[in-house]
C-alpha positions in Angstrom: 104.8 99.9 122.4 107.1 97.4 120.2 103.8 96.1 119.1 102.8 99.9 117.5 106.1 99.5 116.0 105.5 96.0 114.3 101.9 96.7 113.3 103.2 99.7 111.3 106.1 97.9 109.7 104.0 95.3 108.9 101.7 98.1 107.0 104.6 99.3 104.9 105.2 96.2 104.1 101.9 95.3 103.1 102.0 98.5 100.6 104.8 97.4 98.9 102.9 94.0 98.6 100.1 95.4 96.8 102.8 97.6 94.7 105.0 94.8 93.9 101.7 92.7 92.7 100.9 95.7 90.3 104.0 95.1 89.2 104.2 92.2 88.6 100.4 91.8 87.3 102.1 94.5 85.2 104.7 92.9 84.0 102.9 89.3 83.2 100.4 91.6 80.6 102.6 93.5 78.6 104.9 89.8 78.4 108.1 91.3 80.2 108.9 87.8 81.9 111.8 89.0 83.8 110.1 91.8 85.1 107.5 89.5 86.8 109.8 87.5 88.6 111.7 90.3 89.2 108.8 91.4 91.0 107.2 88.2 92.0 109.7 87.7 94.4 109.8 89.8 97.0 106.0 89.9 96.5 106.4 86.1 98.4 109.1 86.9 100.3 106.9 89.6 102.2 104.2 86.9 102.5 106.4 84.9 103.8 108.0 87.3 106.6 104.2 88.5 107.5 102.8 85.0 107.8 99.5 86.7 106.7 96.6 84.9 107.1 98.1 82.8 110.2 95.2 80.9 110.1 96.4 79.0 107.1 99.6 78.9 107.5 99.6 76.7 104.3 100.1 80.3 102.2 103.3 80.5 103.7 104.7 77.1 102.5 102.9 78.0 98.9 104.8 80.9 98.7 108.1 79.3 99.9 107.0 76.9 96.8 106.7 79.5 94.5 110.0 81.5 96.1 112.1 79.0 95.0 110.5 79.1 91.7 111.2 82.8 90.9 115.0 81.9 92.4 115.3 79.0 89.4 113.2 81.3 86.9 115.2 84.5 87.4 118.7 82.4 87.8 117.8 80.2 84.3 117.2 83.5 82.9 120.9 85.5 83.5 122.1 81.5 83.2 120.4 81.3 79.1 119.4 84.5 77.6 123.1 86.5 79.3 
């Protein structure tokens, strides 16, 4: 039973990641740097949490690096722009 709940929850997260990825891509194309980072960070965090493609654990570490870069970029944006 817990497996089904977990699977259902993971499926919702995957749909949310798809939405965030699309929003991030649109933000990049439009040149909205801050929004790109704000949509990209939760996208990476979902990938880290779910640990998708469990046969390739390096993807989790890549997303940890990207998350750190997004956090740095968002902080830098607010420190310089505001």
